[in-house]
C-alpha positions in Angstrom: -4.5 -9.9 14.0 -3.2 -11.9 11.1 -6.6 -13.1 10.1 -8.2 -9.7 10.2 -5.3 -8.3 8.2 -5.6 -11.1 5.6 -9.3 -10.5 5.4 -8.9 -6.7 4.9 -6.3 -7.0 2.3 -8.2 -9.8 0.4 -11.4 -7.7 0.4 -9.4 -4.8 -1.0 -7.9 -7.0 -3.7 -11.3 -8.4 -4.6 -12.7 -4.8 -5.1 -9.6 -4.0 -7.1 -10.1 -7.0 -9.4 -13.8 -6.1 -9.8 -12.9 -2.6 -10.8 -9.9 -3.5 -13.0 -11.7 -6.1 -15.0 -15.2 -4.4 -14.8 -16.7 -7.5 -13.2 -20.1 -7.4 -11.6 -20.2 -8.4 -8.0 -22.6 -11.2 -8.6 -22.3 -14.8 -7.4 -20.2 -16.1 -10.3 -17.7 -13.3 -10.4 -17.3 -13.4 -6.6 -16.1 -17.0 -6.8 -13.7 -16.1 -9.6 -12.3 -13.2 -7.6 -11.9 -15.4 -4.5 -10.0 -17.9 -6.5 -7.6 -15.2 -7.9 -7.1 -13.7 -4.4 -7.0 -16.7 -2.0 -5.5 -19.5 -4.1 -2.1 -17.9 -4.7 -1.8 -16.9 -1.1 -2.8 -20.4 0.2 -0.4 -22.1 -2.2 2.6 -19.8 -1.4 2.0 -19.8 2.4 1.7 -23.6 2.5 4.8 -24.4 0.4 7.2 -22.5 2.6 7.1 -20.7 5.9 9.9 -18.4 4.8 7.6 -16.9 2.1 5.1 -16.0 4.9 7.7 -14.3 7.0 9.2 -12.5 4.0 5.7 -11.1 3.1 5.3 -9.9 6.7 8.6 -8.2 6.6 7.9 -6.7 3.2 4.5 -5.5 4.3 5.7 -3.9 7.5 8.8 -2.2 6.1 8.6 -1.5 2.5 4.9 -1.1 1.8 4.1 0.9 4.9 6.9 3.3 4.2 5.5 3.9 0.8 1.9 4.1 1.7 2.1 6.0 5.0 5.0 8.4 4.3 5.9 8.7 0.6 2.4 8.9 -0.9 1.1 11.6 1.5 4.3 13.6 1.0 3.9 13.5 -2.8 0.2 14.4 -2.4 1.0 17.5 -0.4 3.7 18.5 -2.8 1.3 18.2 -5.8 -1.7 19.9 -4.1 -0.1 22.8 -2.3 0.4 25.1 -5.3 -3.2 24.7 -6.5 -4.9 25.3 -3.1 -2.5 27.9 -1.6 -5.3 30.4 -0.9 -7.8 27.9 0.5 -5.6 26.3 3.2 -6.0 27.7 6.7 -3.1 25.8 8.2 0.2 25.1 6.6 3.2 23.3 8.2 6.3 25.5 8.1 9.2 24.4 6.1 7.6 24.4 2.7 9.1 22.3 -0.1 12.4 22.0 1.9 10.7 20.0 4.6 8.9 17.9 2.0 12.2 17.3 0.2 13.8 16.3 3.5 11.0 13.8 4.2 11.2 12.4 0.7 15.0 12.0 1.1 14.5 10.2 4.4 11.9 7.9 2.8 14.4 7.0 0.0 17.1 6.3 2.6 14.6 4.0 4.5 13.7 2.2 1.3 17.3 1.7 0.3 18.1 0.4 3.7 15.3 -2.0 3.5 16.2 -3.2 0.0 19.9 -3.6 0.9 19.2 -5.6 4.1 
């Protein structure tokens, strides 16, 4: 599971680097992207085992909370007014429910930061 997660994240980072720096995905740039993605991870994980465990804790708690709960909530909040007439199904509660979810996410993030 760790190897496939590492591979998926690293491929995403390589695509991000290619888009951010407008690099072509040719042989030379692929090696450069691999150095930027894999070398810091290998150096950090081999220097201390605590860094590896901290990154797992950070990825599981903080990043998943933002990516899986906060971003979709903000997306619904921003899109709802523009597509009001096109949506067939709408969850009841409106902006009050979205505010409650955002408040809950903020509490979760604060709890994770303070621990």
